[in-house]
PyMOL Python script that loads the backbone (N, CA, C, O; Angstrom):
from pymol import cmd

cmd.read_pdbstr("""\
ATOM      1  N   MET A   1      98.607  71.158  93.969  1.00  0.00           N
ATOM      2  CA  MET A   1      98.675  71.522  95.308  1.00  0.00           C
ATOM      3  C   MET A   1      97.848  72.717  95.633  1.00  0.00           C
ATOM      4  O   MET A   1      98.099  73.842  95.202  1.00  0.00           O
ATOM      5  N   ILE A   2      96.983  72.460  96.311  1.00  0.00           N
ATOM      6  CA  ILE A   2      96.052  73.779  97.049  1.00  0.00           C
ATOM      7  C   ILE A   2      96.739  74.474  98.048  1.00  0.00           C
ATOM      8  O   ILE A   2      96.989  73.744  99.007  1.00  0.00           O
ATOM      9  N   PRO A   3      97.135  75.629  98.169  1.00  0.00           N
ATOM     10  CA  PRO A   3      97.412  76.495  99.001  1.00  0.00           C
ATOM     11  C   PRO A   3      96.442  76.227 100.032  1.00  0.00           C
ATOM     12  O   PRO A   3      95.225  76.106  99.894  1.00  0.00           O
ATOM     13  N   GLY A   4      97.460  76.115 101.579  1.00  0.00           N
ATOM     14  CA  GLY A   4      96.442  75.995 103.232  1.00  0.00           C
ATOM     15  C   GLY A   4      95.721  74.626 103.136  1.00  0.00           C
ATOM     16  O   GLY A   4      94.752  74.442 103.873  1.00  0.00           O
ATOM     17  N   ARG A   5      96.061  73.793 102.408  1.00  0.00           N
ATOM     18  CA  ARG A   5      95.094  72.314 102.226  1.00  0.00           C
ATOM     19  C   ARG A   5      95.803  71.676 103.276  1.00  0.00           C
ATOM     20  O   ARG A   5      95.115  71.011 104.051  1.00  0.00           O
ATOM     21  N   ASP A   6      97.200  71.740 103.503  1.00  0.00           N
ATOM     22  CA  ASP A   6      97.795  71.089 104.591  1.00  0.00           C
ATOM     23  C   ASP A   6      97.539  71.147 105.950  1.00  0.00           C
ATOM     24  O   ASP A   6      97.868  70.392 106.865  1.00  0.00           O
ATOM     25  N   ASN A   7      96.622  72.609 105.919  1.00  0.00           N
ATOM     26  CA  ASN A   7      96.543  73.584 107.256  1.00  0.00           C
ATOM     27  C   ASN A   7      95.499  73.110 108.143  1.00  0.00           C
ATOM     28  O   ASN A   7      94.857  74.018 108.672  1.00  0.00           O
ATOM     29  N   TYR A   8      95.060  71.575 108.534  1.00  0.00           N
ATOM     30  CA  TYR A   8      93.881  71.506 108.926  1.00  0.00           C
ATOM     31  C   TYR A   8      94.234  70.678 110.215  1.00  0.00           C
ATOM     32  O   TYR A   8      95.350  70.188 110.388  1.00  0.00           O
ATOM     33  N   PRO A   9      93.068  70.546 111.212  1.00  0.00           N
ATOM     34  CA  PRO A   9      93.431  69.728 112.271  1.00  0.00           C
ATOM     35  C   PRO A   9      93.735  68.101 111.901  1.00  0.00           C
ATOM     36  O   PRO A   9      93.017  67.339 111.253  1.00  0.00           O
ATOM     37  N   GLY A  10      95.084  67.825 112.556  1.00  0.00           N
ATOM     38  CA  GLY A  10      94.910  66.129 112.189  1.00  0.00           C
ATOM     39  C   GLY A  10      96.452  66.030 111.167  1.00  0.00           C
ATOM     40  O   GLY A  10      97.053  64.960 111.068  1.00  0.00           O
ATOM     41  N   SER A  11      96.917  67.264 110.492  1.00  0.00           N
ATOM     42  CA  SER A  11      97.795  67.173 109.594  1.00  0.00           C
ATOM     43  C   SER A  11      99.269  67.626 110.199  1.00  0.00           C
ATOM     44  O   SER A  11      99.431  68.157 111.297  1.00  0.00           O
ATOM     45  N   ASN A  12     100.290  67.308 109.263  1.00  0.00           N
ATOM     46  CA  ASN A  12     101.377  67.540 110.157  1.00  0.00           C
ATOM     47  C   ASN A  12     101.718  68.817 110.061  1.00  0.00           C
ATOM     48  O   ASN A  12     102.792  68.929 110.653  1.00  0.00           O
ATOM     49  N   ARG A  13     101.349  69.944 109.591  1.00  0.00           N
ATOM     50  CA  ARG A  13     101.531  71.142 109.506  1.00  0.00           C
ATOM     51  C   ARG A  13     100.929  72.068 110.821  1.00  0.00           C
ATOM     52  O   ARG A  13     101.507  72.907 111.513  1.00  0.00           O
ATOM     53  N   PHE A  14      99.599  71.586 110.865  1.00  0.00           N
ATOM     54  CA  PHE A  14      98.785  71.690 112.013  1.00  0.00           C
ATOM     55  C   PHE A  14      99.283  71.799 113.014  1.00  0.00           C
ATOM     56  O   PHE A  14      99.303  72.822 113.698  1.00  0.00           O
ATOM     57  N   ALA A  15      99.985  70.290 113.380  1.00  0.00           N
ATOM     58  CA  ALA A  15     100.663  69.672 114.385  1.00  0.00           C
ATOM     59  C   ALA A  15     101.911  70.549 114.959  1.00  0.00           C
ATOM     60  O   ALA A  15     101.907  71.022 116.096  1.00  0.00           O
ATOM     61  N   THR A  16     102.877  70.692 114.118  1.00  0.00           N
ATOM     62  CA  THR A  16     103.866  71.555 114.195  1.00  0.00           C
ATOM     63  C   THR A  16     103.491  73.140 114.555  1.00  0.00           C
ATOM     64  O   THR A  16     104.222  73.811 115.284  1.00  0.00           O
ATOM     65  N   SER A  17     102.658  73.494 114.148  1.00  0.00           N
ATOM     66  CA  SER A  17     102.274  74.928 114.302  1.00  0.00           C
ATOM     67  C   SER A  17     101.667  75.069 116.012  1.00  0.00           C
ATOM     68  O   SER A  17     101.832  76.092 116.677  1.00  0.00           O
ATOM     69  N   VAL A  18     101.058  74.008 116.451  1.00  0.00           N
ATOM     70  CA  VAL A  18     100.229  73.803 117.836  1.00  0.00           C
ATOM     71  C   VAL A  18     101.556  73.918 118.781  1.00  0.00           C
ATOM     72  O   VAL A  18     101.785  74.696 119.706  1.00  0.00           O
ATOM     73  N   PHE A  19     102.258  72.989 118.287  1.00  0.00           N
ATOM     74  CA  PHE A  19     103.688  72.273 119.174  1.00  0.00           C
ATOM     75  C   PHE A  19     104.601  73.722 119.473  1.00  0.00           C
ATOM     76  O   PHE A  19     104.903  73.995 120.634  1.00  0.00           O
ATOM     77  N   ILE A  20     104.925  74.431 118.572  1.00  0.00           N
ATOM     78  CA  ILE A  20     105.551  75.614 118.399  1.00  0.00           C
ATOM     79  C   ILE A  20     104.948  76.581 119.012  1.00  0.00           C
ATOM     80  O   ILE A  20     105.695  77.205 119.765  1.00  0.00           O
ATOM     81  N   PHE A  21     103.766  76.976 118.967  1.00  0.00           N
ATOM     82  CA  PHE A  21     102.924  77.865 119.667  1.00  0.00           C
ATOM     83  C   PHE A  21     102.968  77.447 121.091  1.00  0.00           C
ATOM     84  O   PHE A  21     102.868  78.363 121.907  1.00  0.00           O
ATOM     85  N   THR A  22     103.065  76.552 121.426  1.00  0.00           N
ATOM     86  CA  THR A  22     102.855  75.829 122.882  1.00  0.00           C
ATOM     87  C   THR A  22     104.122  75.725 123.462  1.00  0.00           C
ATOM     88  O   THR A  22     104.130  75.725 124.692  1.00  0.00           O
ATOM     89  N   LEU A  23     105.235  75.633 122.862  1.00  0.00           N
ATOM     90  CA  LEU A  23     106.398  75.999 123.430  1.00  0.00           C
ATOM     91  C   LEU A  23     106.678  77.671 123.557  1.00  0.00           C
ATOM     92  O   LEU A  23     107.200  78.130 124.573  1.00  0.00           O
ATOM     93  N   VAL A  24     106.332  78.404 122.581  1.00  0.00           N
ATOM     94  CA  VAL A  24     106.434  79.858 123.007  1.00  0.00           C
ATOM     95  C   VAL A  24     105.799  80.257 124.203  1.00  0.00           C
ATOM     96  O   VAL A  24     106.503  80.761 125.078  1.00  0.00           O
ATOM     97  N   ILE A  25     104.502  80.108 124.404  1.00  0.00           N
ATOM     98  CA  ILE A  25     103.609  80.421 125.322  1.00  0.00           C
ATOM     99  C   ILE A  25     104.230  79.478 126.602  1.00  0.00           C
ATOM    100  O   ILE A  25     104.190  80.098 127.665  1.00  0.00           O
ATOM    101  N   GLY A  26     104.691  78.359 126.693  1.00  0.00           N
ATOM    102  CA  GLY A  26     104.994  77.616 127.919  1.00  0.00           C
ATOM    103  C   GLY A  26     106.472  78.252 128.254  1.00  0.00           C
ATOM    104  O   GLY A  26     106.969  78.255 129.380  1.00  0.00           O
ATOM    105  N   SER A  27     107.065  78.774 127.105  1.00  0.00           N
ATOM    106  CA  SER A  27     108.671  79.219 127.541  1.00  0.00           C
ATOM    107  C   SER A  27     108.360  80.748 128.474  1.00  0.00           C
ATOM    108  O   SER A  27     109.087  81.035 129.425  1.00  0.00           O
ATOM    109  N   VAL A  28     107.124  81.697 128.023  1.00  0.00           N
ATOM    110  CA  VAL A  28     106.970  82.859 128.618  1.00  0.00           C
ATOM    111  C   VAL A  28     106.498  82.169 130.299  1.00  0.00           C
ATOM    112  O   VAL A  28     106.904  82.676 131.344  1.00  0.00           O
ATOM    113  N   VAL A  29     105.848  81.302 130.259  1.00  0.00           N
ATOM    114  CA  VAL A  29     105.444  81.053 131.620  1.00  0.00           C
ATOM    115  C   VAL A  29     106.315  80.466 132.659  1.00  0.00           C
ATOM    116  O   VAL A  29     106.141  80.618 133.868  1.00  0.00           O
ATOM    117  N   THR A  30     107.368  79.713 132.048  1.00  0.00           N
ATOM    118  CA  THR A  30     108.433  78.999 132.665  1.00  0.00           C
ATOM    119  C   THR A  30     109.067  80.218 133.095  1.00  0.00           C
ATOM    120  O   THR A  30     109.155  80.511 134.287  1.00  0.00           O
ATOM    121  N   LEU A  31     109.623  81.118 131.935  1.00  0.00           N
ATOM    122  CA  LEU A  31     110.471  82.016 132.315  1.00  0.00           C
ATOM    123  C   LEU A  31     110.429  83.302 133.247  1.00  0.00           C
ATOM    124  O   LEU A  31     111.330  83.870 133.865  1.00  0.00           O
ATOM    125  N   GLY A  32     108.823  83.610 133.114  1.00  0.00           N
ATOM    126  CA  GLY A  32     108.336  84.174 134.456  1.00  0.00           C
ATOM    127  C   GLY A  32     108.287  85.754 133.688  1.00  0.00           C
ATOM    128  O   GLY A  32     108.765  85.921 132.566  1.00  0.00           O
ATOM    129  N   THR A  33     107.628  86.879 134.486  1.00  0.00           N
ATOM    130  CA  THR A  33     107.451  87.963 134.055  1.00  0.00           C
ATOM    131  C   THR A  33     108.755  88.617 134.058  1.00  0.00           C
ATOM    132  O   THR A  33     109.102  89.380 133.156  1.00  0.00           O
ATOM    133  N   GLY A  34     109.472  88.326 135.058  1.00  0.00           N
ATOM    134  CA  GLY A  34     110.513  89.144 135.410  1.00  0.00           C
ATOM    135  C   GLY A  34     111.454  89.103 133.927  1.00  0.00           C
ATOM    136  O   GLY A  34     111.499  90.090 133.192  1.00  0.00           O
ATOM    137  N   SER A  35     112.175  87.836 133.619  1.00  0.00           N
ATOM    138  CA  SER A  35     112.724  87.292 132.427  1.00  0.00           C
ATOM    139  C   SER A  35     112.136  87.959 131.227  1.00  0.00           C
ATOM    140  O   SER A  35     112.759  88.790 130.567  1.00  0.00           O
ATOM    141  N   VAL A  36     110.883  87.560 130.958  1.00  0.00           N
ATOM    142  CA  VAL A  36     110.121  88.835 129.912  1.00  0.00           C
ATOM    143  C   VAL A  36     110.548  90.205 129.850  1.00  0.00           C
ATOM    144  O   VAL A  36     111.192  90.730 128.942  1.00  0.00           O
ATOM    145  N   ASP A  37     110.050  90.821 131.091  1.00  0.00           N
ATOM    146  CA  ASP A  37     110.270  92.211 131.171  1.00  0.00           C
ATOM    147  C   ASP A  37     111.883  92.343 130.640  1.00  0.00           C
ATOM    148  O   ASP A  37     112.034  93.140 129.714  1.00  0.00           O
ATOM    149  N   ILE A  38     112.728  91.861 130.977  1.00  0.00           N
ATOM    150  CA  ILE A  38     114.436  92.289 130.706  1.00  0.00           C
ATOM    151  C   ILE A  38     114.502  91.985 129.238  1.00  0.00           C
ATOM    152  O   ILE A  38     114.909  92.929 128.561  1.00  0.00           O
ATOM    153  N   ILE A  39     114.143  90.699 128.477  1.00  0.00           N
ATOM    154  CA  ILE A  39     113.932  90.638 127.085  1.00  0.00           C
ATOM    155  C   ILE A  39     113.201  91.680 126.493  1.00  0.00           C
ATOM    156  O   ILE A  39     113.616  92.172 125.444  1.00  0.00           O
ATOM    157  N   ASN A  40     112.057  92.129 127.079  1.00  0.00           N
ATOM    158  CA  ASN A  40     111.339  93.088 126.181  1.00  0.00           C
ATOM    159  C   ASN A  40     112.148  94.484 126.557  1.00  0.00           C
ATOM    160  O   ASN A  40     112.037  95.175 125.544  1.00  0.00           O
ATOM    161  N   ARG A  41     112.739  95.053 127.324  1.00  0.00           N
ATOM    162  CA  ARG A  41     113.437  96.095 127.401  1.00  0.00           C
ATOM    163  C   ARG A  41     114.553  96.295 126.563  1.00  0.00           C
ATOM    164  O   ARG A  41     114.784  97.381 126.031  1.00  0.00           O
ATOM    165  N   SER A  42     115.517  94.916 126.373  1.00  0.00           N
ATOM    166  CA  SER A  42     116.332  94.898 125.808  1.00  0.00           C
ATOM    167  C   SER A  42     116.094  94.881 124.188  1.00  0.00           C
ATOM    168  O   SER A  42     116.962  95.334 123.443  1.00  0.00           O
ATOM    169  N   LEU A  43     114.902  94.348 123.694  1.00  0.00           N
ATOM    170  CA  LEU A  43     114.604  94.453 122.156  1.00  0.00           C
ATOM    171  C   LEU A  43     113.948  95.760 121.874  1.00  0.00           C
ATOM    172  O   LEU A  43     113.871  96.132 120.703  1.00  0.00           O
ATOM    173  N   PHE A  44     113.261  96.808 123.250  1.00  0.00           N
ATOM    174  CA  PHE A  44     112.960  98.130 122.849  1.00  0.00           C
ATOM    175  C   PHE A  44     114.172  98.899 122.810  1.00  0.00           C
ATOM    176  O   PHE A  44     114.192  99.749 121.921  1.00  0.00           O
ATOM    177  N   THR A  45     115.233  98.818 123.577  1.00  0.00           N
ATOM    178  CA  THR A  45     116.471  99.299 123.573  1.00  0.00           C
ATOM    179  C   THR A  45     117.097  99.025 121.999  1.00  0.00           C
ATOM    180  O   THR A  45     117.519 100.076 121.516  1.00  0.00           O
ATOM    181  N   LEU A  46     117.200  98.211 121.379  1.00  0.00           N
ATOM    182  CA  LEU A  46     117.621  97.808 120.114  1.00  0.00           C
ATOM    183  C   LEU A  46     116.811  98.385 119.016  1.00  0.00           C
ATOM    184  O   LEU A  46     117.301  98.877 118.000  1.00  0.00           O
ATOM    185  N   LYS A  47     115.425  98.290 119.298  1.00  0.00           N
ATOM    186  CA  LYS A  47     114.540  99.401 118.221  1.00  0.00           C
ATOM    187  C   LYS A  47     114.833 100.561 118.252  1.00  0.00           C
ATOM    188  O   LYS A  47     114.916 101.096 117.146  1.00  0.00           O
ATOM    189  N   LEU A  48     115.135 101.521 119.606  1.00  0.00           N
ATOM    190  CA  LEU A  48     115.429 102.497 119.794  1.00  0.00           C
ATOM    191  C   LEU A  48     117.143 102.768 118.831  1.00  0.00           C
ATOM    192  O   LEU A  48     117.266 103.470 117.827  1.00  0.00           O
ATOM    193  N   ILE A  49     117.917 102.221 119.312  1.00  0.00           N
ATOM    194  CA  ILE A  49     119.487 102.343 118.652  1.00  0.00           C
ATOM    195  C   ILE A  49     119.081 102.269 117.001  1.00  0.00           C
ATOM    196  O   ILE A  49     119.562 103.118 116.251  1.00  0.00           O
ATOM    197  N   ALA A  50     118.127 101.165 116.441  1.00  0.00           N
ATOM    198  CA  ALA A  50     117.937 100.923 115.158  1.00  0.00           C
ATOM    199  C   ALA A  50     117.411 102.271 114.423  1.00  0.00           C
ATOM    200  O   ALA A  50     117.659 102.574 113.256  1.00  0.00           O
ATOM    201  N   LEU A  51     116.575 103.074 115.413  1.00  0.00           N
ATOM    202  CA  LEU A  51     115.450 104.450 114.980  1.00  0.00           C
ATOM    203  C   LEU A  51     116.849 105.393 114.741  1.00  0.00           C
ATOM    204  O   LEU A  51     116.956 106.030 113.692  1.00  0.00           O
ATOM    205  N   VAL A  52     117.936 105.443 115.804  1.00  0.00           N
ATOM    206  CA  VAL A  52     118.831 106.477 115.773  1.00  0.00           C
ATOM    207  C   VAL A  52     119.665 106.151 114.638  1.00  0.00           C
ATOM    208  O   VAL A  52     120.111 107.070 113.951  1.00  0.00           O
ATOM    209  N   ILE A  53     119.891 105.105 114.400  1.00  0.00           N
ATOM    210  CA  ILE A  53     120.897 105.062 112.961  1.00  0.00           C
ATOM    211  C   ILE A  53     120.335 105.357 112.020  1.00  0.00           C
ATOM    212  O   ILE A  53     121.008 106.143 111.352  1.00  0.00           O
ATOM    213  N   ILE A  54     119.042 105.040 111.427  1.00  0.00           N
ATOM    214  CA  ILE A  54     118.296 105.428 110.415  1.00  0.00           C
ATOM    215  C   ILE A  54     118.254 106.681 110.304  1.00  0.00           C
ATOM    216  O   ILE A  54     118.613 107.214 109.254  1.00  0.00           O
ATOM    217  N   LEU A  55     117.835 107.357 111.303  1.00  0.00           N
ATOM    218  CA  LEU A  55     117.526 108.856 111.224  1.00  0.00           C
ATOM    219  C   LEU A  55     118.887 109.803 110.767  1.00  0.00           C
ATOM    220  O   LEU A  55     118.900 110.803 110.048  1.00  0.00           O
ATOM    221  N   VAL A  56     120.290 108.948 111.616  1.00  0.00           N
ATOM    222  CA  VAL A  56     121.334 109.538 110.805  1.00  0.00           C
ATOM    223  C   VAL A  56     121.957 109.526 109.829  1.00  0.00           C
ATOM    224  O   VAL A  56     122.773 110.339 109.396  1.00  0.00           O
ATOM    225  N   LEU A  57     121.361 107.994 109.185  1.00  0.00           N
ATOM    226  CA  LEU A  57     121.487 107.800 107.566  1.00  0.00           C
ATOM    227  C   LEU A  57     120.809 108.470 106.736  1.00  0.00           C
ATOM    228  O   LEU A  57     121.102 108.393 105.543  1.00  0.00           O
ATOM    229  N   LEU A  58     119.967 109.114 107.078  1.00  0.00           N
ATOM    230  CA  LEU A  58     118.707 109.674 106.339  1.00  0.00           C
ATOM    231  C   LEU A  58     119.176 110.933 106.409  1.00  0.00           C
ATOM    232  O   LEU A  58     119.289 111.498 105.321  1.00  0.00           O
ATOM    233  N   MET A  59     119.497 111.565 107.411  1.00  0.00           N
ATOM    234  CA  MET A  59     119.947 113.239 107.439  1.00  0.00           C
ATOM    235  C   MET A  59     120.492 113.955 106.107  1.00  0.00           C
ATOM    236  O   MET A  59     119.906 114.932 105.639  1.00  0.00           O
ATOM    237  N   PRO A  60     121.617 113.428 105.543  1.00  0.00           N
ATOM    238  CA  PRO A  60     121.858 113.685 104.237  1.00  0.00           C
ATOM    239  C   PRO A  60     120.834 113.999 103.186  1.00  0.00           C
ATOM    240  O   PRO A  60     120.970 115.006 102.492  1.00  0.00           O
ATOM    241  N   LYS A  61     119.924 113.274 103.051  1.00  0.00           N
ATOM    242  CA  LYS A  61     118.852 113.330 102.219  1.00  0.00           C
ATOM    243  C   LYS A  61     117.935 114.593 102.431  1.00  0.00           C
ATOM    244  O   LYS A  61     117.229 115.100 101.559  1.00  0.00           O
ATOM    245  N   VAL A  62     118.039 114.942 103.505  1.00  0.00           N
ATOM    246  CA  VAL A  62     117.072 115.793 104.028  1.00  0.00           C
ATOM    247  C   VAL A  62     117.296 117.423 103.689  1.00  0.00           C
ATOM    248  O   VAL A  62     118.343 117.997 103.989  1.00  0.00           O
ATOM    249  N   SER A  63     116.019 118.178 102.932  1.00  0.00           N
ATOM    250  CA  SER A  63     116.325 119.358 102.080  1.00  0.00           C
ATOM    251  C   SER A  63     115.599 120.353 103.157  1.00  0.00           C
ATOM    252  O   SER A  63     114.520 120.071 103.678  1.00  0.00           O
ATOM    253  N   LEU A  64     116.285 121.481 103.408  1.00  0.00           N
ATOM    254  CA  LEU A  64     115.621 122.397 104.518  1.00  0.00           C
ATOM    255  C   LEU A  64     114.353 123.056 103.522  1.00  0.00           C
ATOM    256  O   LEU A  64     113.178 123.245 103.837  1.00  0.00           O
ATOM    257  N   ASP A  65     114.981 123.305 102.327  1.00  0.00           N
ATOM    258  CA  ASP A  65     113.809 123.974 101.450  1.00  0.00           C
ATOM    259  C   ASP A  65     112.432 123.300 101.607  1.00  0.00           C
ATOM    260  O   ASP A  65     111.357 123.835 101.881  1.00  0.00           O
ATOM    261  N   TYR A  66     112.717 121.970 101.365  1.00  0.00           N
ATOM    262  CA  TYR A  66     111.185 121.268 101.258  1.00  0.00           C
ATOM    263  C   TYR A  66     110.747 121.254 102.261  1.00  0.00           C
ATOM    264  O   TYR A  66     109.516 121.246 102.236  1.00  0.00           O
ATOM    265  N   LEU A  67     111.404 121.242 103.701  1.00  0.00           N
ATOM    266  CA  LEU A  67     110.850 121.631 105.138  1.00  0.00           C
ATOM    267  C   LEU A  67     109.917 122.615 105.337  1.00  0.00           C
ATOM    268  O   LEU A  67     108.894 122.529 106.018  1.00  0.00           O
ATOM    269  N   LEU A  68     110.302 123.515 104.736  1.00  0.00           N
ATOM    270  CA  LEU A  68     109.924 125.079 104.859  1.00  0.00           C
ATOM    271  C   LEU A  68     108.693 125.628 103.974  1.00  0.00           C
ATOM    272  O   LEU A  68     107.913 126.550 104.214  1.00  0.00           O
ATOM    273  N   GLU A  69     108.790 124.640 102.727  1.00  0.00           N
ATOM    274  CA  GLU A  69     107.869 124.962 101.909  1.00  0.00           C
ATOM    275  C   GLU A  69     106.238 124.751 102.424  1.00  0.00           C
ATOM    276  O   GLU A  69     105.977 123.730 103.060  1.00  0.00           O
ATOM    277  N   LEU A  70     105.308 125.604 102.174  1.00  0.00           N
ATOM    278  CA  LEU A  70     104.130 125.232 102.457  1.00  0.00           C
ATOM    279  C   LEU A  70     103.089 124.256 101.343  1.00  0.00           C
ATOM    280  O   LEU A  70     103.290 124.373 100.134  1.00  0.00           O
ATOM    281  N   PRO A  71     102.085 123.392 101.806  1.00  0.00           N
ATOM    282  CA  PRO A  71     101.808 122.689 100.666  1.00  0.00           C
ATOM    283  C   PRO A  71     100.882 123.338 100.307  1.00  0.00           C
ATOM    284  O   PRO A  71     100.155 124.065 100.983  1.00  0.00           O
ATOM    285  N   VAL A  72     100.835 122.972  98.525  1.00  0.00           N
ATOM    286  CA  VAL A  72      99.599 123.639  97.483  1.00  0.00           C
ATOM    287  C   VAL A  72      98.424 122.909  97.577  1.00  0.00           C
ATOM    288  O   VAL A  72      98.331 121.697  97.381  1.00  0.00           O
ATOM    289  N   HIS A  73      97.713 123.510  97.818  1.00  0.00           N
ATOM    290  CA  HIS A  73      96.232 123.070  97.614  1.00  0.00           C
ATOM    291  C   HIS A  73      95.334 123.248  96.474  1.00  0.00           C
ATOM    292  O   HIS A  73      94.182 122.815  96.522  1.00  0.00           O
TER     293      HIS A  73
END
""", "prot")
cmd.dss("prot")
cmd.show_as("cartoon", "prot")
cmd.util.cbc("prot")
cmd.orient("prot")
């Protein structure tokens, strides 16, 4: 089987991709910009929380000696 061979107009894979794309875009239009804005804000908040958690977990690995050292050229 050749990779990507099923991804041409008229195939089941292509029809499924078009259907999923249409559902996603249609749901954005149906929900409206207000709902999408709320979803985006909540996802961005989750992203910031994940960043803070990662930074806190990485703090024990940080060495002050390496931060103060100048790069050697």
